[in-house]
C-alpha positions as CSV (number, residue, x, y, z in Angstrom):
1,M,84.5,74.0,103.1
2,T,84.2,77.6,104.3
3,V,84.2,80.7,102.2
4,K,84.7,84.1,103.8
5,F,84.1,87.4,101.9
6,L,86.2,90.0,103.7
7,S,84.7,93.3,104.6
8,S,86.6,96.6,104.8
9,K,84.2,97.8,107.5
10,G,86.5,99.2,110.2
11,Y,89.5,99.6,108.0
12,T,91.7,102.8,108.3
13,D,89.8,104.3,105.4
14,P,86.5,102.4,104.7
15,G,85.7,105.1,102.1
16,A,88.7,104.0,100.0
17,N,88.4,101.5,97.1
18,N,89.6,98.5,99.2
19,G,88.3,96.0,96.7
20,D,87.7,92.3,97.0
21,C,89.3,89.5,99.0
22,I,87.6,86.1,99.4
23,L,89.1,83.2,101.4
24,I,88.3,79.6,100.5
25,D,89.3,77.2,103.2
26,T,88.9,73.6,102.3
27,G,90.2,72.4,105.7
28,S,93.5,71.3,104.2
29,E,94.3,74.1,101.7
30,L,93.7,77.8,101.6
31,V,92.8,79.5,98.3
32,I,92.6,83.3,98.1
33,F,90.3,84.9,95.4
34,D,91.6,88.4,94.8
35,C,93.3,90.7,97.3
36,G,92.5,94.3,96.6
37,C,94.5,96.1,99.4
38,E,97.2,95.7,102.0
39,E,94.7,95.7,104.9
40,H,93.0,92.7,103.3
41,A,96.4,91.1,103.0
42,D,97.2,91.7,106.7
43,R,93.9,89.9,107.6
44,V,94.9,87.1,105.2
45,L,98.2,86.7,107.0
46,D,96.5,86.7,110.4
47,Y,94.0,84.1,109.2
48,M,96.9,81.9,107.9
49,K,98.7,82.1,111.1
50,K,95.7,81.2,113.2
51,S,94.7,78.4,110.8
52,G,98.1,76.9,110.5
53,Y,98.7,77.6,106.8
54,S,102.2,78.5,105.7
55,K,101.3,78.9,102.0
56,A,98.2,79.6,100.0
57,K,97.2,79.5,96.4
58,L,95.7,82.6,94.8
59,V,93.2,83.2,91.9
60,L,93.4,86.7,90.5
61,S,90.2,87.4,88.7
62,H,91.6,90.3,86.6
63,N,94.2,93.0,86.4
64,D,92.5,95.9,88.2
65,G,94.0,97.4,91.4
66,D,91.0,96.8,93.6
67,H,91.5,93.0,93.0
68,F,95.3,93.1,92.9
69,D,96.9,95.6,95.2
70,G,97.3,93.4,98.3
71,I,99.0,90.6,96.3
72,P,102.6,92.0,96.1
73,Y,102.5,92.3,99.9
74,L,101.5,88.6,100.3
75,I,104.3,87.6,97.9
76,E,106.8,89.7,99.8
77,Q,105.8,87.7,102.9
78,D,106.4,84.5,101.0
79,K,102.9,83.3,101.5
80,I,101.8,82.5,97.9
81,S,102.8,79.3,96.2
82,D,100.8,79.7,92.9
83,I,98.7,82.4,91.2
84,Y,96.1,81.4,88.7
85,T,95.2,84.1,86.2
86,L,94.8,85.0,82.5
87,L,98.2,84.6,80.8
88,L,97.7,86.1,77.4
89,L,101.3,86.0,76.2
90,K,100.8,82.3,75.7
91,Y,98.1,83.0,73.1
92,K,99.8,85.5,70.8
93,D,99.2,83.5,67.7
94,E,95.6,83.0,68.5
95,L,95.2,86.7,69.2
96,L,97.0,87.8,66.0
97,K,94.5,85.7,63.9
98,R,91.6,87.7,65.5
99,I,93.1,91.2,65.1
100,N,92.4,92.8,61.7
101,D,95.0,95.5,62.1
102,K,98.0,94.3,60.1
103,R,100.2,96.9,61.7
104,I,100.2,94.8,64.9
105,T,103.2,92.4,64.9
106,R,104.1,89.7,67.4
107,D,106.5,92.2,69.1
108,S,104.0,95.0,69.3
109,L,101.3,92.6,70.5
110,T,103.6,91.5,73.3
111,R,104.1,95.1,74.3
112,R,100.4,95.8,74.2
113,I,99.5,92.8,76.3
114,S,102.2,93.7,78.9
115,E,100.8,97.3,79.0
116,I,97.1,96.4,79.3
117,F,97.7,93.6,81.9
118,E,100.7,95.3,83.6
119,N,99.8,94.2,87.1
120,I,99.8,90.5,86.1
121,Y,103.1,90.7,84.3
122,S,104.7,92.6,87.1
123,L,104.5,89.3,89.0
124,S,106.6,87.3,86.5
125,G,109.6,85.8,88.2
126,L,108.3,86.5,91.7
127,V,105.8,83.6,92.0
128,K,104.6,80.6,89.9
129,L,102.0,81.9,87.4
130,R,99.4,79.3,86.2
131,D,97.3,79.6,83.1
132,I,93.5,79.4,83.8
133,F,92.8,77.7,80.5
134,T,95.1,74.7,81.2
135,D,95.5,74.6,85.0
136,T,91.8,74.5,85.9
137,Q,91.9,72.4,89.0
138,V,93.1,74.7,91.9
139,C,92.5,72.1,94.6
140,P,89.8,69.5,95.4
141,G,86.5,71.4,95.5
142,V,87.9,74.6,93.8
143,T,87.8,74.7,90.0
144,I,88.3,77.4,87.4
145,V,85.3,77.4,85.1
146,G,85.6,80.6,83.1
147,P,85.8,82.7,81.1
148,D,85.4,80.7,78.0
149,Q,88.7,80.8,76.1
150,E,87.1,81.9,72.8
151,Y,85.1,84.6,74.5
152,A,88.2,85.9,76.3
153,L,90.5,85.9,73.3
154,D,87.9,87.6,71.1
155,A,87.4,90.2,73.7
156,V,91.1,90.9,74.2
157,A,91.7,91.0,70.5
158,K,89.0,93.7,70.3
159,R,90.7,95.6,73.1
160,I,94.1,95.5,71.4
161,D,92.7,96.7,68.1
162,N,92.2,100.3,69.3
163,R,89.7,101.0,66.5
164,Q,87.1,98.7,68.2
165,G,87.1,100.3,71.7
166,D,87.6,99.1,75.2
167,T,84.2,97.6,76.1
168,I,82.3,94.4,75.4
169,D,78.9,93.4,76.8
170,K,78.7,96.7,78.8
171,E,81.9,96.0,80.7
172,T,85.5,97.0,80.0
173,V,87.3,94.1,78.4
174,V,89.5,93.5,81.4
175,N,86.5,93.2,83.6
176,A,84.4,91.2,81.2
177,V,87.0,88.3,81.0
178,S,87.4,88.0,84.8
179,T,88.4,84.5,86.0
180,Q,85.4,82.5,87.3
181,V,85.7,79.9,90.0
182,K,83.4,77.1,91.1
183,V,83.5,76.2,94.8
184,K,81.8,73.1,96.1
185,V,80.3,74.2,99.4
186,G,78.5,71.2,101.1
187,T,75.9,70.1,98.6
188,N,75.8,73.5,96.9
189,N,77.9,75.2,94.2
190,L,79.2,78.7,94.7
191,L,80.2,80.8,91.7
192,L,82.9,83.5,92.2
193,C,83.2,85.8,89.2
194,G,85.0,89.0,89.9
195,D,83.8,91.7,87.6
196,S,82.6,89.4,84.8
197,S,80.1,90.5,82.2
198,Y,76.7,88.8,82.4
199,E,77.3,87.3,78.9
200,A,80.4,85.6,80.2
201,I,78.6,83.7,83.0
202,K,74.9,83.4,81.9
203,D,75.4,79.9,80.4
204,K,76.9,78.6,83.6
205,L,74.4,79.9,86.2
206,E,72.0,76.9,86.1
207,E,74.1,74.8,88.3
208,Y,74.7,77.4,91.1
209,S,72.5,78.2,94.1
210,L,75.3,80.5,95.6
211,I,76.4,83.3,93.3
212,Q,78.7,86.3,93.8
213,L,77.0,89.2,92.0
214,P,79.6,90.6,89.6
215,H,81.3,94.0,89.7
216,H,80.6,94.6,93.4
217,G,76.8,94.1,92.9
218,K,76.5,96.3,89.8
219,K,72.7,96.7,89.3
220,E,72.6,96.1,85.5
221,Q,74.4,92.8,85.9
222,A,72.4,91.8,89.0
223,D,69.1,92.4,87.3
224,S,69.9,90.0,84.5
225,I,71.0,87.4,86.9
226,F,67.9,87.8,89.1
227,E,65.7,87.5,86.0
228,Q,67.4,84.3,85.0
229,K,67.8,82.7,88.5
230,G,65.0,84.2,90.6
231,S,65.1,84.1,94.4
232,L,63.9,80.7,95.4
233,G,66.7,78.7,96.9
234,I,69.4,81.1,95.8
235,T,71.8,83.1,98.0
236,Y,73.6,86.0,96.4
237,Y,76.9,87.4,97.8
238,V,78.2,90.9,97.1
239,S,81.8,92.0,97.8
240,D,81.3,95.8,97.8
241,N,84.3,97.3,99.6
242,T,84.6,100.1,97.1
243,G,83.8,102.9,99.5
244,N,82.9,106.2,97.9
245,T,84.3,105.3,94.4
246,N,82.5,102.8,92.3
247,G,80.5,100.6,94.7
248,G,77.8,98.8,92.7
249,S,75.3,97.5,95.2
250,K,73.4,100.6,96.5
251,D,70.5,100.0,94.1
252,L,70.0,96.3,94.8
253,P,66.6,95.3,96.2
254,K,66.2,95.5,100.0
255,R,63.9,92.5,100.1
256,G,62.7,89.6,98.0
257,Y,66.2,88.2,97.6
258,V,68.8,86.8,100.0
259,I,71.7,89.1,99.4
260,K,74.7,89.0,101.8
261,N,76.8,92.2,101.4
262,T,80.3,93.0,102.8
263,K,79.1,96.5,103.4
264,T,77.6,95.2,106.7
265,G,80.7,93.0,107.6
266,D,82.4,89.8,106.7
267,Q,80.1,87.3,105.0
268,I,80.5,83.6,105.6
269,C,79.4,80.9,103.2
270,T,79.2,77.2,104.4
271,G,77.0,74.4,103.2
272,W,75.1,74.7,106.5
273,N,74.3,78.4,106.6
274,S,73.6,78.6,102.9
275,S,70.9,76.0,102.9
276,L,69.0,77.5,105.7
277,T,68.7,81.1,104.5
278,N,67.3,80.8,101.0
279,I,63.7,81.6,101.7
280,P,62.6,84.6,99.6
281,V,60.2,87.2,101.1
282,R,58.8,88.9,98.0
283,S,59.3,88.9,94.3
284,Y,61.5,91.8,93.2
285,F,60.5,91.8,89.6
286,R,56.8,91.7,90.3
287,G,57.1,94.6,92.7
288,L,55.0,93.0,95.4
């Protein structure tokens, strides 16, 4: 199993919000986790050609453009067989039970979901869409582990009820309920989590020694994860290809933690290289 976090270093405009794209190569299948721009998509096509893959599966963590914008290009090239993502139209009854605004009907709820998650529903009819709450096994070694269904539906109901605002646990609702994936990398477990809130992942972190820091390394999220997990035996990965817009990793510690960031180039995660690089230098929280 090899996982490659693509860097936008050297792209036409590295200062643009090129977003995330992570390739999971099992040796027999390719899974793509997000694809935030067409230059990422071009590199995916090149990788597929060199590796002999005619089709790939794709997990879309959430609806935002910096995780989505390369996907239509991959579909146009007929390279995607299935997309796993949050399909909320299947859960209208559950959502209606959670929304206190009686003015919201099934029809108006359909419209609101389609508006808020427009990118996802623009793919309907173009590719096979799979529901992350029922189709959790992407392929051997790659499993969808979050968000928790109750957490996601509660958050989205809050978003649809305009009186309650658009944030939960210090993230936008769309970010907070990002799809989370467990990847078995050698003897280690890697957690990919898009822009998830800390609350959405904190109960899962115990079993992971390889962790993608959410929201491009957003410091507030990272600090909570560092406090819970520490540095010993842990490798953190940051996909921060957000250029001059909303990059999150500039305030992360320079030492004390093993942090591999796409700002410096592509980052590769394998069972071998992960197990050899987990020796901390100093404790960040003790300020040594």
